[in-house]
N, C-alpha and C positions, 0 to 999 in steps of 0.2 A: 586857365580852366581847370588846371589839376587840384587848385584849392578847395573845388565842387566834389571833388571824391570823397563819399562822406566817411567811409571807414578806412581809407589808404593807410592813415597814420597808426591805426588800432594794433597792437602787437600784443603776443602774450609771452609768459615765462616759459622756459622747458623745465621739466617734463610736462606733457600736456597728454590729454584724452580728446581724440576726434571721435565723435559718435553720431553716427548716420542711422538713419530712420528710412525706411521704404514710405513713399508716398501713395496713398489709395493704392495698398498691395490687396484690399479685399476684392477690388475689382478683378484683378489679374487672376487672385484665386478661383474666383467664380468662372472666368471666361476660359482658364487652363485646365479647370476639373481637378483642382488639388483636393486630395483627399484632407477630411477634419479628423481631429482636431490637427492633427501632424501628417505632411507629406515628406516623404524622403527624398523625391526630386526636387521641392523646393529648398528643402535644407540644403541638399546637396550644393545645389545653384549659390546658396548664400554662403557656404563655406569655401567653395571655389571664390567666389568674390572677395572673401576677406583674405584670401590667400593669394589673389593678385594684387591687392592692395600692399600686401608685405612685400612683394617680390618686383612689382612693377610700376606702381605708382609714383615715384620718386618722392614719396612722404618718408620711405626708410622706417615705418614703426617697428618695433621689436617685438609686439606681444599685439594681438587680435583676439576678440572675444564676440561672439556671436550667438544669437536667439532670435527666434521669432524672424522680423524683417527688420532686425537692429545690429549694427557691428561698431564696436567700441575698439579702436586704435590706440596704444599706446607710445606715443613719440617721445625719445629720449634725447633726442640732437637738434640742434637748430635747422630748420629747412625753411626754404622761401624767406628768409630773414624773419620769421616768426609771425608773419604778417597774416592775423586774423583772416583777412577778406581774400587773400590768396590760398591759404588752407583750407578753407570749409568750400570753397569753390572748386579747386581742384580735385580736392576728396571726395564731393557729390558729385562731379563731372564724371571721376573715372569710375567712382562703384555705379551709377546709373549706366554707364557705356557698358560696363563688365558683365554686370547682372542682365542686362538686356542680350547681351551675346549669349551669356552661358544658359538662360531660360528659353533662348529662342523664340521669344516675342517678336512678334509682327506689328507691334506697336512700342513707341518709347517709353521706358520706364524713367523714375526718377528718386533720387533719395534728397532729403535735406540733411544738411551737418550744423553742428555747434562744437566750439572750443570749451573742455572743462580743465582748467590748469589745476594737474595733480601730481604730487611729488610720489617718488616710488614708496616713503613709508605710508600712503595714505591709498595706493593702489588699490590694496586686496579690500579696503572699506568701499572704496569705489566700485569694485568687481562684485562684492557682496549685496550692494544695494543694487546692482542689476542682476546678478543672480536671483535676488528674492522676486524680481519683476518677472523674471521667467517661471519661476514656482507658481508665483500668482495665474502667469497667462496659460500654464499648466492645469491647474485644477480647474481654473474656469474654463477652458477651451473643453475639456474631459467631460465636464458637467453639461455644458451646453450642448455638444454634441450628442450625450446619451439622452437629453431631452427632447431634442427636434428627432432622435430614433425613434421617440414614441408617438411621432405626429404632430407634435407642436412646430410653430412657425418658429422662425429665428427671434423674432420680436416677443413672442409668448414664451419663449423657453428663456429670454435673458430678464423679460419680467417676474419670472418663476424664482431667479438665481439673485435678483437686486436684494441686499442686505443680508445673503446668509454668509455664515463665518466660513473659515478655512475648515473646520470641523466638520461643519452641516454638509460641506463640497464633498470631503471625504467620504461620510456616511452615504450621500448620494449616489456618488461612483460604485461603492463596495455593494450597496444595495442592487447594483446591476451587474454585479459581477467582477468590477474594475478595482485592483488594489494600486493606487495611484504611486506608493512607494515603489511599485516593481516594476512600472512601466520604463522603457529606454530611458539611461542615464542623460542622454544629449537632449531628450524632450523637458527633462526635469530641471536641469542644470546648467545646460548652453554647450557650446563647443569652443574651444580654442585653438588658435593656429600660432605656431611659434616656431623660432629656429633653435635646431641642436646640433651639437658637434658630435660627428661619429668619425670612426676610424674605417677608411675604404681602403681597397688596394689598388694601387696605381703603378704607373711604367716611368721609370727614370730613361731618357731618351739618350742622356750623356754616359751613365753606367751602363745602360742597355740591362736594367734587373728591374724586378718586381719590387716595388717599396710600398708600404703601408703610409698613407696619407691622412691628414685630417682636413673633413669637409664640414660645412655648416649645410644642413638641409632641413627643408620644411615639414614642421610634424603637425598633423590633425589630430587631437587629442579630444573623444567623444566620453570620456570617462573621468570628469573633473571632480575635486574634492568640493565642499561648503567652504567658499572663500570667508566666510567669517569665523571659520574655526581656525585653531592654531596648526592644524595639519594644512590648510587650505593655505597660510599665509606662508609657511616653510614651502609648500610645493611652490606658490608663485614666485618665491625668492630665488629657488634653483631652477626656475627656467630664465629668469631674466639674467641670472649670472651667465648661464650656458647661451643663451643668444646673444651677449655682449662680449664673450669670449674672443681672444684672437684666435686664426687659424693660420 
């Protein structure tokens, strides 16, 4: 019967990205009363989930990027024999249970997952694409909320926004006194979670003396550069080098 397992033989090359998306999270937002267009509690739960994926999922990603209800994990070493079926099921299952715990939801929550083969030379391009989506979510989210604050329904507000250009959305927000370029960076550009090597104080029980040791620790970065710029490419390369260094 094993030959009936449709995707059991499908494998990917390394490196690759696992992209996770929350399923029907708009219902969660309503039931939990999350603030619009951004809620720090919800964002913290997403970041905690991304960090847990880095540290405890068994997938061993070297970098995570999250915005809204989306998480991208960059995996550079073979895991689960690179079997796509195993990768997406483990990633989606772990993220779903982790976020359910962190958000203290009283109902099960779920993520879907897909595999995107992306070599290191194109990771910045991939992240620039997702970051552009984060920016689109940002300007649309603020514009939609500001219109609803005038008394429009969610449907009517969206109808008014349909077809509007980014510049028009900027002007709309500015007319309400909101400068979208000055909102928190994590709302505009997303958040990264990665490992960095730091020097810490330790104790050598043999020599019975205090020593300096190197440790790899998780970093949550809410002040990201634009990945489409040379600065962003250099920033990413430096973090990936640090994440993969020996300690």
